[in-house]
C-alpha positions as CSV (number, residue, x, y, z in Angstrom):
1,X,37.5,-12.0,-73.9
2,X,38.3,-8.7,-74.0
3,X,40.3,-9.0,-77.2
4,X,37.1,-11.0,-78.5
5,X,34.4,-8.3,-77.5
6,X,36.5,-5.5,-78.7
7,X,36.5,-7.0,-82.1
8,X,32.8,-7.8,-82.1
9,X,32.4,-3.6,-81.6
10,X,34.6,-2.9,-83.9
11,X,32.6,-4.9,-86.5
12,X,29.3,-3.5,-85.2
13,X,30.9,-0.1,-85.5
14,X,32.6,-0.4,-88.5
15,X,29.4,-2.8,-90.6
16,X,26.8,-1.4,-88.5
17,X,24.3,-0.8,-91.2
18,X,24.6,-4.3,-92.5
19,X,24.4,-5.2,-89.0
20,X,21.0,-3.9,-88.3
21,X,19.7,-5.2,-91.7
22,X,21.1,-8.5,-90.9
23,X,18.9,-8.8,-87.1
24,X,16.1,-7.3,-89.4
25,X,16.3,-10.2,-92.0
26,X,17.0,-12.9,-89.4
27,X,13.8,-11.7,-87.6
28,X,11.8,-11.9,-90.5
29,X,13.0,-15.0,-91.6
30,X,12.4,-16.6,-88.6
31,X,9.1,-15.3,-88.0
32,X,7.9,-16.7,-91.2
33,X,9.6,-19.7,-91.1
34,X,7.5,-20.1,-87.6
35,X,4.3,-19.7,-88.9
36,X,5.0,-21.7,-91.8
37,X,6.4,-24.4,-90.1
38,X,4.9,-24.2,-86.5
39,X,4.7,-27.6,-84.3
40,X,1.2,-27.8,-81.9
41,X,1.9,-27.0,-77.8
42,X,2.3,-29.7,-76.1
43,X,2.8,-31.2,-72.8
44,X,2.4,-34.7,-71.2
45,X,1.7,-33.9,-67.7
46,X,1.8,-37.7,-66.5
47,X,4.7,-38.3,-64.2
48,X,6.8,-41.3,-65.2
49,X,6.8,-44.4,-63.3
50,X,4.0,-43.4,-61.5
51,X,0.4,-45.4,-60.3
52,X,-1.1,-42.5,-62.0
53,X,0.5,-43.5,-65.2
54,X,-0.1,-46.9,-64.9
55,X,-3.3,-46.4,-64.6
56,X,-3.9,-44.0,-67.7
57,X,-1.9,-47.0,-69.6
58,X,-4.3,-49.6,-68.4
59,X,-7.5,-47.6,-69.2
60,X,-6.0,-46.9,-73.0
61,X,-5.4,-50.4,-73.7
62,X,-8.5,-51.8,-72.4
63,X,-11.2,-49.5,-72.9
64,X,-10.6,-48.5,-76.7
65,X,-8.2,-46.1,-76.2
66,X,-10.0,-44.4,-73.5
67,X,-7.1,-42.2,-71.5
68,X,-9.0,-41.9,-68.0
69,X,-9.9,-38.1,-69.1
70,X,-13.1,-36.3,-70.0
71,X,-15.1,-33.3,-70.7
72,X,-17.6,-32.7,-67.6
73,X,-20.7,-31.8,-69.3
74,X,-23.7,-30.2,-66.7
75,X,-26.4,-28.9,-68.1
76,X,-29.2,-26.9,-65.8
77,X,-32.8,-26.4,-66.8
78,X,-35.5,-24.7,-64.1
79,X,-38.6,-26.8,-65.9
80,X,-36.4,-30.2,-65.5
81,X,-33.5,-31.6,-67.0
82,X,-35.8,-34.8,-67.8
83,X,-38.1,-32.9,-69.9
84,X,-38.8,-33.4,-73.4
85,X,-37.3,-29.7,-74.8
86,X,-34.4,-30.2,-72.8
87,X,-34.0,-33.9,-73.8
88,X,-34.2,-33.0,-77.5
89,X,-31.5,-30.2,-77.2
90,X,-29.0,-32.4,-75.1
91,X,-29.5,-35.1,-77.6
92,X,-28.8,-32.6,-80.5
93,X,-25.3,-31.4,-78.4
94,X,-24.1,-35.0,-77.9
95,X,-24.7,-36.1,-81.7
96,X,-22.6,-32.9,-82.1
97,X,-19.8,-33.5,-79.9
98,X,-19.7,-37.0,-80.7
99,X,-17.9,-36.0,-84.3
100,X,-15.6,-33.9,-82.8
101,X,-12.1,-35.8,-83.1
102,X,-10.9,-37.7,-79.5
103,X,-14.6,-37.5,-78.1
104,X,-16.5,-40.6,-77.2
105,X,-19.8,-41.2,-76.3
106,X,-21.1,-39.6,-73.1
107,X,-21.1,-41.8,-69.9
108,X,-23.5,-42.1,-67.0
109,X,-26.1,-39.7,-66.4
110,X,-26.5,-38.3,-62.7
111,X,-29.6,-36.1,-61.9
112,X,-29.5,-33.4,-59.0
113,X,-32.5,-34.3,-56.2
114,X,-34.4,-31.5,-57.6
115,X,-34.2,-32.7,-60.9
116,X,-32.8,-29.5,-62.4
117,X,-29.4,-30.0,-62.7
118,X,-27.8,-32.8,-64.5
119,X,-23.6,-34.1,-65.0
120,X,-22.3,-36.5,-67.4
121,X,-19.0,-37.1,-69.0
122,X,-17.9,-37.6,-72.2
123,X,-14.7,-39.9,-72.3
124,X,-10.9,-38.2,-74.3
125,X,-9.3,-40.8,-76.2
126,X,-5.9,-38.4,-75.4
127,X,-4.9,-37.2,-72.5
128,X,-6.9,-33.9,-72.3
129,X,-3.8,-31.6,-72.9
130,X,-3.1,-33.3,-76.1
131,X,-6.8,-32.3,-77.7
132,X,-6.2,-29.3,-80.0
133,X,-7.8,-25.7,-79.3
134,X,-10.0,-26.0,-82.0
135,X,-11.5,-28.9,-81.0
136,X,-12.3,-27.6,-77.6
137,X,-13.9,-24.3,-79.7
138,X,-15.8,-27.1,-81.9
139,X,-17.0,-28.4,-78.2
140,X,-17.8,-25.3,-76.9
141,X,-19.8,-23.6,-79.6
142,X,-22.2,-27.1,-79.9
143,X,-22.8,-26.1,-76.2
144,X,-23.4,-22.4,-77.0
145,X,-25.6,-23.2,-79.8
146,X,-27.9,-25.8,-78.0
147,X,-28.4,-23.5,-74.7
148,X,-31.2,-21.4,-74.4
149,X,-35.5,-21.3,-73.6
150,X,-33.8,-21.7,-70.3
151,X,-31.5,-24.6,-71.0
152,X,-28.0,-23.7,-69.8
153,X,-24.9,-26.1,-71.0
154,X,-21.9,-25.6,-69.5
155,X,-18.1,-27.9,-69.8
156,X,-15.4,-28.3,-68.0
157,X,-12.1,-30.3,-68.3
158,X,-8.5,-29.1,-69.8
159,X,-9.4,-28.8,-73.3
160,X,-12.0,-26.5,-72.7
161,X,-9.8,-24.8,-70.6
162,X,-7.1,-24.1,-73.3
163,X,-10.0,-23.1,-75.8
164,X,-11.5,-20.6,-73.7
165,X,-7.7,-18.6,-74.0
166,X,-5.8,-16.3,-71.5
167,X,-5.0,-12.6,-72.0
168,X,-1.7,-12.2,-72.8
169,X,0.5,-11.0,-70.4
170,X,3.6,-9.6,-72.4
171,X,2.0,-6.5,-73.8
172,X,1.6,-5.4,-70.1
173,X,4.9,-6.0,-69.2
174,X,6.2,-4.5,-72.2
175,X,4.6,-1.2,-71.6
176,X,5.2,-1.3,-67.7
177,X,9.3,-1.7,-68.8
178,X,8.7,1.3,-71.2
179,X,7.3,3.7,-68.2
180,X,9.9,2.6,-66.0
181,X,12.5,3.0,-68.9
182,X,11.3,7.1,-69.8
183,X,11.5,7.5,-65.7
184,X,14.9,6.4,-65.9
185,X,16.2,7.9,-69.1
186,X,13.8,11.2,-69.8
187,X,14.6,10.5,-73.4
188,X,12.4,8.7,-76.2
189,X,15.4,7.6,-78.0
190,X,17.4,6.4,-74.8
191,X,14.1,4.7,-73.2
192,X,13.4,3.2,-76.9
193,X,16.9,1.2,-77.4
194,X,16.0,-1.4,-74.8
195,X,12.8,-2.0,-76.1
196,X,13.8,-2.3,-79.4
197,X,16.2,-5.2,-78.4
198,X,13.7,-7.0,-76.1
199,X,11.3,-6.9,-79.5
200,X,13.7,-8.7,-81.8
201,X,14.1,-10.9,-78.8
202,X,10.2,-11.8,-78.3
203,X,10.3,-12.1,-82.4
204,X,12.7,-14.1,-83.1
205,X,12.3,-16.5,-79.7
206,X,8.6,-16.3,-79.5
207,X,7.6,-16.0,-83.3
208,X,10.1,-18.3,-84.4
209,X,12.1,-20.2,-82.7
210,X,9.9,-21.8,-79.7
211,X,7.5,-22.6,-82.8
212,X,10.0,-24.6,-84.5
213,X,11.0,-26.1,-81.4
214,X,7.8,-27.4,-80.6
215,X,7.8,-30.1,-84.0
216,X,10.6,-31.6,-82.0
217,X,10.1,-31.7,-78.8
218,X,7.0,-31.1,-75.6
219,X,6.4,-27.4,-75.2
220,X,3.6,-26.3,-73.0
221,X,1.0,-23.7,-74.3
222,X,2.0,-21.1,-71.5
223,X,5.5,-21.5,-72.3
224,X,5.8,-18.1,-74.7
225,X,4.2,-16.4,-71.5
226,X,6.8,-17.1,-69.3
227,X,10.1,-16.7,-72.0
228,X,8.4,-13.9,-73.3
229,X,8.4,-12.0,-70.2
230,X,12.0,-13.5,-69.4
231,X,13.2,-12.2,-72.5
232,X,11.5,-8.3,-71.8
233,X,13.2,-8.7,-68.6
234,X,16.6,-9.2,-69.1
235,X,16.7,-8.0,-72.8
236,X,16.1,-4.8,-71.4
237,X,18.2,-5.2,-68.2
238,X,21.1,-5.7,-70.8
239,X,20.6,-3.4,-73.0
240,X,20.3,-0.7,-70.1
241,X,23.3,-1.8,-68.8
242,X,25.4,-1.4,-71.9
243,X,23.7,1.8,-73.2
244,X,24.3,3.3,-69.6
245,X,27.9,2.7,-70.4
246,X,28.1,4.0,-73.7
247,X,26.4,7.5,-72.6
248,X,28.9,7.4,-69.5
249,X,31.8,7.2,-72.1
250,X,30.6,10.0,-74.2
251,X,30.1,12.0,-71.6
252,X,33.7,11.5,-70.3
253,X,34.6,12.5,-73.9
254,X,35.1,9.5,-76.2
255,X,34.5,9.7,-79.6
256,X,32.0,7.5,-81.0
257,X,33.9,4.3,-81.7
258,X,35.5,4.3,-78.7
259,X,32.7,4.6,-76.3
260,X,31.1,1.7,-78.9
261,X,34.3,-0.7,-77.8
262,X,34.2,0.6,-74.0
263,X,30.4,-0.3,-73.8
264,X,30.8,-3.5,-75.2
265,X,34.1,-4.8,-73.7
266,X,32.9,-3.7,-70.3
267,X,29.3,-4.0,-69.5
268,X,28.9,-6.6,-72.4
269,X,31.4,-8.6,-70.5
270,X,29.0,-8.8,-67.3
271,X,26.2,-9.4,-70.0
272,X,27.8,-12.8,-71.2
273,X,28.5,-14.0,-67.8
274,X,25.1,-12.9,-66.6
275,X,23.2,-14.1,-69.6
276,X,25.4,-17.8,-69.3
277,X,24.4,-17.9,-65.6
278,X,20.5,-17.5,-66.7
279,X,20.9,-20.3,-68.8
280,X,22.7,-22.7,-66.6
281,X,20.4,-22.2,-63.9
282,X,17.2,-22.7,-66.5
283,X,18.4,-25.5,-68.3
284,X,18.7,-27.1,-64.7
285,X,15.2,-27.8,-65.4
286,X,16.1,-31.0,-67.1
287,X,17.1,-32.1,-63.8
288,X,13.4,-32.9,-63.1
289,X,13.5,-35.5,-65.7
290,X,9.9,-34.1,-66.9
291,X,9.7,-33.9,-70.3
292,X,7.6,-31.1,-70.6
293,X,10.2,-29.2,-68.5
294,X,12.7,-29.8,-71.3
295,X,10.7,-27.5,-73.7
296,X,10.1,-24.8,-70.8
297,X,14.1,-24.9,-70.4
298,X,14.9,-24.8,-74.3
299,X,12.6,-22.0,-74.4
300,X,13.7,-19.8,-72.2
301,X,17.1,-20.2,-72.7
302,X,16.8,-19.3,-76.5
303,X,14.9,-16.1,-75.2
304,X,17.8,-15.4,-73.3
305,X,20.5,-16.4,-75.7
306,X,18.9,-14.2,-78.3
307,X,18.2,-10.4,-76.2
308,X,22.4,-11.4,-74.9
309,X,23.3,-11.5,-78.5
310,X,21.5,-8.6,-79.6
311,X,22.9,-6.3,-76.4
312,X,26.7,-6.8,-77.7
313,X,25.7,-6.8,-81.5
314,X,22.4,-5.3,-82.7
315,X,22.1,-2.4,-79.9
316,X,26.2,-1.2,-80.2
317,X,25.6,-0.9,-84.2
318,X,22.4,1.0,-83.8
319,X,24.3,3.4,-80.9
320,X,27.0,3.6,-83.9
321,X,24.6,6.0,-85.6
322,X,23.0,7.6,-83.0
323,X,26.5,8.5,-81.1
324,X,25.5,12.0,-78.6
325,X,21.5,11.7,-80.5
326,X,21.1,8.8,-78.2
327,X,19.6,11.7,-75.9
328,X,17.0,13.4,-78.3
329,X,13.5,13.5,-77.7
330,X,13.8,14.7,-73.9
331,X,11.0,14.6,-71.4
332,X,11.2,17.6,-69.1
333,X,11.2,16.7,-65.4
334,X,11.5,12.7,-66.1
335,X,15.1,11.3,-66.5
336,X,17.7,10.8,-63.1
337,X,20.5,10.4,-66.0
338,X,22.0,6.9,-65.1
339,X,25.2,7.8,-66.7
340,X,25.9,10.7,-64.3
341,X,29.7,10.3,-62.9
342,X,29.5,9.6,-59.5
343,X,31.7,11.5,-57.1
344,X,33.4,9.4,-54.2
345,X,31.9,9.6,-50.7
346,X,29.0,12.0,-52.1
347,X,26.6,9.9,-53.9
348,X,23.4,8.6,-52.0
349,X,24.3,4.9,-52.9
350,X,28.3,5.9,-51.8
351,X,27.4,7.0,-48.2
352,X,24.9,4.5,-47.9
353,X,27.7,2.1,-48.6
354,X,30.0,3.7,-45.7
355,X,26.9,3.7,-43.5
356,X,26.8,-0.3,-43.7
357,X,30.3,-0.5,-43.8
358,X,30.6,0.8,-40.4
359,X,28.3,-1.6,-38.9
360,X,28.6,-4.7,-41.2
361,X,27.7,-7.3,-38.0
362,X,24.4,-5.4,-37.3
363,X,23.7,-5.0,-41.1
364,X,24.4,-8.4,-42.2
365,X,22.2,-9.7,-39.2
366,X,19.0,-7.3,-39.7
367,X,18.7,-8.5,-43.6
368,X,19.4,-11.8,-43.2
369,X,16.6,-12.1,-40.4
370,X,14.3,-10.2,-42.5
371,X,14.8,-12.4,-45.5
372,X,14.8,-15.5,-42.9
373,X,11.4,-14.0,-41.8
374,X,9.6,-13.5,-45.1
375,X,11.0,-17.2,-46.0
376,X,9.4,-18.7,-42.9
377,X,5.8,-19.2,-44.7
378,X,7.2,-21.5,-47.2
379,X,7.4,-24.1,-44.7
380,X,3.8,-24.6,-45.0
381,X,3.9,-24.4,-48.9
382,X,1.3,-27.2,-49.9
383,X,1.9,-28.5,-53.7
384,X,-1.1,-29.2,-55.7
385,X,-2.8,-28.1,-59.0
386,X,-5.8,-25.1,-58.4
387,X,-9.1,-26.2,-59.7
388,X,-11.5,-24.4,-62.1
389,X,-13.3,-23.0,-58.7
390,X,-10.4,-20.3,-59.3
391,X,-11.3,-19.8,-62.7
392,X,-12.0,-16.0,-63.5
393,X,-15.9,-15.4,-63.4
394,X,-18.0,-15.9,-66.6
395,X,-15.7,-18.0,-68.1
396,X,-17.5,-21.5,-69.0
397,X,-15.1,-23.8,-67.1
398,X,-15.9,-21.6,-64.0
399,X,-19.8,-21.9,-64.6
400,X,-19.4,-25.7,-65.1
401,X,-17.7,-25.9,-61.9
402,X,-20.2,-23.7,-60.1
403,X,-23.5,-25.7,-61.6
404,X,-21.6,-29.0,-60.9
405,X,-20.5,-28.3,-57.1
406,X,-24.0,-27.1,-56.7
407,X,-26.1,-29.9,-57.9
408,X,-23.4,-32.8,-56.8
409,X,-21.0,-31.2,-54.6
410,X,-17.7,-30.1,-55.0
411,X,-16.1,-33.5,-55.2
412,X,-17.9,-34.1,-58.4
413,X,-15.4,-31.4,-60.7
414,X,-12.3,-33.9,-59.6
415,X,-13.2,-37.6,-60.0
416,X,-10.9,-40.5,-59.2
417,X,-10.6,-43.4,-61.8
418,X,-9.5,-46.7,-59.8
419,X,-8.2,-49.1,-62.9
420,X,-7.9,-52.6,-62.1
421,X,-6.6,-55.6,-64.0
422,X,-8.2,-58.9,-63.3
423,X,-6.8,-62.4,-63.1
424,X,-7.7,-64.9,-66.2
425,X,-10.4,-66.3,-63.3
426,X,-12.0,-63.1,-63.4
427,X,-12.9,-60.7,-60.2
428,X,-15.6,-59.4,-60.4
429,X,-17.0,-59.8,-57.1
430,X,-13.7,-58.7,-55.6
431,X,-14.6,-55.5,-57.8
432,X,-17.9,-55.0,-56.4
433,X,-16.2,-55.5,-52.7
434,X,-13.6,-52.6,-53.4
435,X,-16.7,-50.4,-54.3
436,X,-18.5,-51.1,-51.3
437,X,-15.2,-50.6,-49.2
438,X,-14.5,-47.3,-51.0
439,X,-18.3,-46.4,-51.0
440,X,-18.1,-46.6,-47.1
441,X,-15.1,-44.1,-46.7
442,X,-15.9,-40.9,-44.8
443,X,-13.7,-38.5,-47.7
444,X,-16.4,-40.5,-50.8
445,X,-19.3,-39.0,-51.9
446,X,-20.9,-41.5,-54.6
447,X,-19.0,-44.6,-56.5
448,X,-21.2,-45.3,-59.3
449,X,-21.3,-49.1,-60.5
450,X,-17.9,-50.5,-62.0
451,X,-17.5,-50.8,-65.6
452,X,-15.8,-53.8,-67.0
453,X,-13.7,-54.2,-70.4
454,X,-15.0,-56.2,-73.6
455,X,-12.4,-58.5,-72.9
456,X,-13.1,-58.8,-69.2
457,X,-9.5,-58.2,-68.1
458,X,-10.0,-55.3,-66.5
459,X,-12.4,-52.6,-64.7
460,X,-13.0,-49.1,-63.9
461,X,-14.2,-47.6,-60.9
462,X,-15.1,-43.9,-60.6
463,X,-15.1,-42.3,-57.3
464,X,-16.6,-39.0,-56.5
465,X,-14.7,-37.6,-53.2
466,X,-16.7,-35.3,-50.9
467,X,-14.1,-32.6,-51.2
468,X,-13.1,-30.2,-54.0
469,X,-9.8,-31.5,-56.3
470,X,-7.9,-28.7,-55.3
471,X,-8.3,-29.5,-51.4
472,X,-6.0,-31.2,-49.2
473,X,-8.7,-33.4,-47.7
474,X,-8.9,-35.0,-51.3
475,X,-4.8,-35.7,-51.5
476,X,-5.5,-37.3,-48.2
477,X,-8.1,-39.6,-49.8
478,X,-5.9,-40.1,-52.7
479,X,-3.5,-41.5,-50.2
480,X,-5.6,-43.4,-47.9
481,X,-7.2,-45.5,-51.1
482,X,-3.6,-46.7,-52.0
483,X,-2.1,-47.6,-48.7
484,X,-5.4,-48.6,-46.6
485,X,-8.1,-49.3,-48.6
486,X,-7.2,-51.3,-51.5
487,X,-4.3,-53.6,-50.7
488,X,-6.6,-55.1,-48.1
489,X,-10.0,-55.4,-49.7
490,X,-8.1,-57.1,-52.8
491,X,-5.4,-59.0,-50.7
492,X,-5.4,-63.0,-52.1
493,X,-7.9,-61.5,-55.1
494,X,-5.4,-61.5,-58.0
495,X,-6.6,-57.8,-59.0
496,X,-4.3,-55.3,-59.3
497,X,-5.6,-51.9,-58.7
498,X,-4.2,-48.4,-59.5
499,X,-5.6,-45.2,-58.5
500,X,-5.4,-42.9,-61.3
501,X,-7.2,-39.8,-62.7
502,X,-6.5,-36.0,-63.0
503,X,-6.2,-35.7,-59.3
504,X,-4.2,-38.7,-58.5
505,X,-1.8,-37.7,-61.8
506,X,-1.1,-34.4,-60.4
507,X,-0.5,-35.5,-56.8
508,X,1.9,-38.1,-57.9
509,X,3.9,-35.5,-59.8
510,X,3.9,-33.0,-56.4
511,X,5.3,-36.0,-54.5
512,X,8.1,-36.7,-57.7
513,X,9.1,-33.0,-57.7
514,X,9.1,-32.8,-54.0
515,X,11.4,-35.8,-54.1
516,X,14.1,-34.5,-57.3
517,X,14.2,-30.7,-55.8
518,X,17.1,-31.3,-53.6
519,X,18.7,-32.8,-56.7
520,X,18.0,-30.0,-58.5
521,X,18.8,-27.3,-56.3
522,X,22.7,-28.6,-56.1
523,X,23.0,-28.6,-59.3
524,X,22.1,-25.3,-60.5
525,X,23.7,-24.2,-57.3
526,X,26.9,-26.2,-58.4
527,X,26.6,-24.8,-62.1
528,X,26.4,-21.5,-61.2
529,X,29.2,-21.6,-58.3
530,X,31.4,-23.2,-60.8
531,X,30.8,-20.2,-63.4
532,X,31.5,-17.3,-60.9
533,X,34.3,-19.3,-60.0
534,X,35.9,-18.9,-63.3
535,X,34.7,-15.5,-63.9
536,X,36.3,-14.2,-60.4
537,X,38.9,-16.5,-59.5
538,X,37.4,-15.6,-56.2
539,X,35.5,-18.8,-54.4
540,X,34.4,-17.1,-51.4
541,X,32.6,-14.3,-54.1
542,X,31.2,-17.4,-55.7
543,X,30.0,-19.1,-52.5
544,X,28.7,-15.5,-50.9
545,X,26.8,-15.1,-54.3
546,X,24.9,-18.7,-53.8
547,X,24.3,-18.4,-50.3
548,X,22.7,-14.8,-50.8
549,X,20.5,-15.6,-53.5
550,X,19.4,-19.2,-51.6
551,X,17.9,-16.7,-49.3
552,X,16.3,-14.3,-51.7
553,X,14.5,-17.6,-53.9
554,X,13.3,-18.9,-50.1
555,X,12.2,-15.5,-49.3
556,X,10.2,-15.4,-52.4
557,X,8.7,-18.7,-51.6
558,X,7.7,-17.2,-48.0
559,X,5.9,-14.5,-49.9
560,X,4.0,-16.6,-52.9
561,X,2.8,-18.9,-49.9
562,X,1.5,-16.6,-48.0
563,X,-0.6,-14.8,-51.1
564,X,-1.6,-18.3,-52.2
565,X,-3.3,-18.6,-48.5
566,X,-5.5,-15.9,-50.0
567,X,-7.0,-13.6,-46.9
568,X,-6.2,-9.6,-47.4
569,X,-2.8,-10.4,-49.0
570,X,-4.2,-12.6,-51.7
571,X,-7.2,-10.7,-52.2
572,X,-4.6,-8.3,-53.7
573,X,-4.5,-10.2,-56.9
574,X,-7.6,-11.7,-57.0
575,X,-7.1,-14.6,-54.6
576,X,-9.7,-14.8,-52.2
577,X,-9.1,-18.2,-50.7
578,X,-6.3,-20.9,-50.2
579,X,-5.0,-22.3,-53.3
580,X,-2.5,-24.8,-53.5
581,X,0.9,-24.0,-55.8
582,X,1.2,-25.8,-58.8
583,X,4.4,-28.4,-58.1
584,X,6.2,-27.3,-61.0
585,X,6.2,-23.6,-60.1
586,X,8.8,-23.9,-57.6
587,X,11.5,-25.3,-59.3
588,X,11.3,-23.2,-62.2
589,X,11.2,-20.0,-60.1
590,X,14.4,-21.4,-58.3
591,X,16.0,-21.4,-61.7
592,X,14.8,-18.6,-63.1
593,X,15.3,-16.4,-59.9
594,X,18.9,-18.0,-59.0
595,X,19.7,-17.0,-62.6
596,X,18.5,-13.5,-62.4
597,X,20.2,-12.9,-59.3
598,X,23.2,-13.9,-60.6
599,X,23.1,-10.8,-63.4
600,X,22.6,-8.3,-60.7
601,X,25.9,-10.1,-58.6
602,X,28.0,-10.0,-61.9
603,X,27.1,-6.5,-62.5
604,X,27.7,-5.3,-59.1
605,X,31.2,-7.4,-58.3
606,X,32.4,-7.0,-61.6
607,X,32.6,-3.2,-60.9
608,X,33.8,-3.8,-57.2
609,X,36.8,-5.9,-58.4
610,X,37.4,-3.2,-61.5
611,X,37.7,-0.8,-58.5
612,X,39.8,-3.1,-56.4
613,X,42.3,-3.4,-59.3
614,X,43.6,-0.1,-59.5
615,X,44.5,0.1,-55.4
616,X,43.9,-2.9,-53.6
617,X,41.3,-1.6,-51.4
618,X,38.6,-3.2,-50.6
619,X,36.3,-0.9,-48.4
620,X,37.1,1.9,-51.1
621,X,35.9,-0.8,-54.2
622,X,32.6,-1.9,-52.8
623,X,31.8,1.8,-52.0
624,X,32.7,3.0,-55.1
625,X,31.6,-0.2,-57.2
626,X,28.3,0.2,-55.7
627,X,27.6,4.0,-56.3
628,X,28.4,3.5,-59.8
629,X,25.8,0.6,-60.5
630,X,23.7,1.5,-57.8
631,X,21.1,3.4,-60.2
632,X,21.6,0.8,-63.0
633,X,20.7,-1.7,-60.6
634,X,17.8,-0.2,-59.2
635,X,16.5,0.9,-62.9
636,X,16.9,-2.7,-64.1
637,X,15.5,-4.2,-60.8
638,X,12.5,-1.8,-61.1
639,X,12.2,-2.9,-65.0
640,X,12.0,-6.8,-63.9
641,X,9.8,-5.8,-60.8
642,X,6.9,-4.3,-63.0
643,X,7.4,-7.3,-65.9
644,X,7.1,-9.7,-63.6
645,X,4.0,-8.2,-61.8
646,X,2.3,-8.4,-65.3
647,X,1.7,-11.7,-64.6
648,X,-0.8,-10.8,-62.2
649,X,-3.4,-9.9,-65.1
650,X,-3.5,-13.4,-65.8
651,X,-6.9,-15.4,-65.6
652,X,-4.5,-18.3,-64.5
653,X,-3.6,-18.7,-60.7
654,X,-0.2,-20.2,-60.7
655,X,0.7,-17.4,-63.6
656,X,-0.2,-15.0,-60.7
657,X,1.9,-16.9,-58.2
658,X,4.3,-17.0,-60.3
659,X,4.6,-13.1,-61.3
660,X,4.4,-12.2,-57.4
661,X,7.3,-14.7,-56.5
662,X,9.4,-13.4,-59.2
663,X,8.7,-10.0,-58.3
664,X,9.2,-10.0,-54.6
665,X,12.7,-12.2,-55.1
666,X,13.9,-9.4,-57.5
667,X,12.8,-6.4,-55.2
668,X,14.4,-8.3,-52.3
669,X,17.5,-9.2,-54.4
670,X,18.1,-5.5,-55.6
671,X,17.4,-3.6,-51.9
672,X,18.2,-6.1,-49.2
673,X,21.2,-8.3,-51.0
674,X,22.7,-6.3,-52.7
675,X,22.3,-2.6,-51.2
676,X,22.8,-4.4,-47.8
677,X,24.1,-7.9,-47.3
678,X,27.1,-7.7,-50.3
679,X,28.7,-4.7,-49.0
680,X,28.6,-5.9,-45.0
681,X,29.5,-9.3,-46.3
682,X,32.2,-8.2,-48.4
683,X,33.5,-5.5,-45.8
684,X,33.8,-8.5,-43.5
685,X,35.8,-10.4,-45.4
686,X,38.4,-7.7,-46.8
687,X,40.7,-9.5,-48.7
688,X,39.6,-12.9,-48.0
689,X,37.2,-11.5,-50.8
690,X,39.8,-12.2,-53.6
691,X,41.6,-15.1,-52.0
692,X,42.1,-18.2,-54.1
693,X,44.4,-21.3,-53.8
694,X,47.8,-21.2,-55.8
695,X,46.6,-24.6,-56.9
696,X,43.3,-23.1,-58.0
697,X,44.2,-20.0,-59.9
698,X,46.6,-22.4,-62.2
699,X,43.9,-24.9,-63.0
700,X,41.3,-22.2,-63.9
701,X,40.8,-20.6,-67.3
702,X,40.6,-16.6,-67.2
703,X,38.1,-14.9,-69.1
704,X,39.0,-11.7,-67.8
705,X,35.8,-10.4,-66.3
706,X,37.4,-7.7,-64.2
707,X,37.7,-4.1,-66.6
708,X,41.0,-3.7,-68.4
709,X,41.4,-0.8,-71.3
710,X,40.9,-2.6,-74.4
711,X,43.4,-2.1,-76.6
712,X,41.1,-0.3,-79.5
713,X,42.1,-0.3,-83.2
714,X,41.2,3.2,-85.4
715,X,38.0,3.1,-87.1
716,X,36.2,4.5,-89.6
717,X,32.5,4.8,-91.0
């Protein structure tokens, strides 16, 4: 690998002009292609083989394409919703709404006890997440145009949520990263280079490749926010590592060419291993077997691959132009000079490492205990999807939710849909009996009369729970209907019934993901272990990395669960009551965090290994390796933390929790894990760190992660 990287560095130096122009042209072309041939963001959240999917398929087949999902319409008029003026405006609204693609005629009307609030639904012939944003905007425009004179028309449902749009956190994350870089380097030029790498990464991946990818695979509309922030975080991290090594080489007296070669063959090698680990971990999302996760996995992987490639080609080319001018435009006071040489045993990081190494058992025990204590709340993690009651105040979906809850109770915001297949002899009496049984359940507020398909082969029962969609009692109702109410009510009738609707679909997905999490974790951990084993030829180092990463991810789960419970901690990010955690979040977080944690492991252990090869002294190698990487890892982690905290600015509750979990994990990983657990455990293992059976040593390929002086070629330019 060293010779290949030395060759890449030499090309970046000798042909720096063409390298930079090539990246600029590639970015322009891909953004242009993405704009011209972009696909539509789309995601099928149905769970394969689930009961809710069977209910959706049955309703679509028997009820004229009805998907079982709807737009919720609620209106309020102080003069009464049955007044002539209100009826006239609502008729006009429904006439406009029915002209929007995928929207059907309004369903049954419900009026509140005081006559001031009414609600109905507009059936969709496709799932709500398949309705285009423009169609949602048309519905919102129709509601706003017909409101007035005391009448308020509000809409809810997935298409309305999508049409409202959301604040993109990428800009906030980018600004936060810029501030940390300025503090770290104290130079506008040096701080700007990692941002340039990140900008190219965002442009090519989010502005081009992901848009093109949406033509061939499901890509959810929130994918660009996730992949964009991951791209910014790892792009800045990787560029930071290469840039710091380049500046160190210049200060050590090397010329511009040799400094570029050293940076690429040392830091660049770590970047490739770390980036590959992130990609492997993220692609582990394929093990969930959920189609929409495939698009997320590929999109995030593309973002990482682009910035990884830019860090070892584009950045060295720019550094070849700048040379010593990389430190131009310094800002007084700022800048700790990340590249300043460390004196063995004198730097704060080295002194800290020696302290930990003198008391390794205590350090390992205390740090592990803290991580396990933070992880403890995760045992009470409740999976589910936050409902519109968590949307930002003033948004239409939140106003519709509040109005429906005011007039008909919180359960009216998330009705269940029971689809029943009837035998040829008919089953009307059985359906009527089932409706009566369901009405008697204490968790059910209202069940309107059943609807029968034109062919008479199917029926639909709409069930309004007494509790909100995200309430745990609603999940319990779904289970109770499936296991205790429906089977005895329909026994011997020949009728087959499925509980569907959005709530049931999300409940099915929660159970599905929970069942697959062990397979997913084993797959990601196993692949990452193999990569580190090949990289370091040290089984115990690879095993240690996996265990420590599991500890930091578990602690992040605990922090996220604590925030999701609301209270004083949740209030800090705008969560004032308990909310469930979206079921796909634990697997996404695990994939991303496991990969990113491996970044720091590779950065640190590569340098420790490099020092160990000098004299075989593990104690000195750990102290010196930590001393020479502590500042870079600290700065990289600080950047990653502030970038992920940008998710908190999103109005989406699941993105807020996602950001908190990611930021907590990176912080803990860069402090407790890398600064305490790693030196303590490596001290305890001693020479066993580098033990490997002879047969395994012979079997494994060598990719030469530890540093060897590259044979640099003379170059001009």
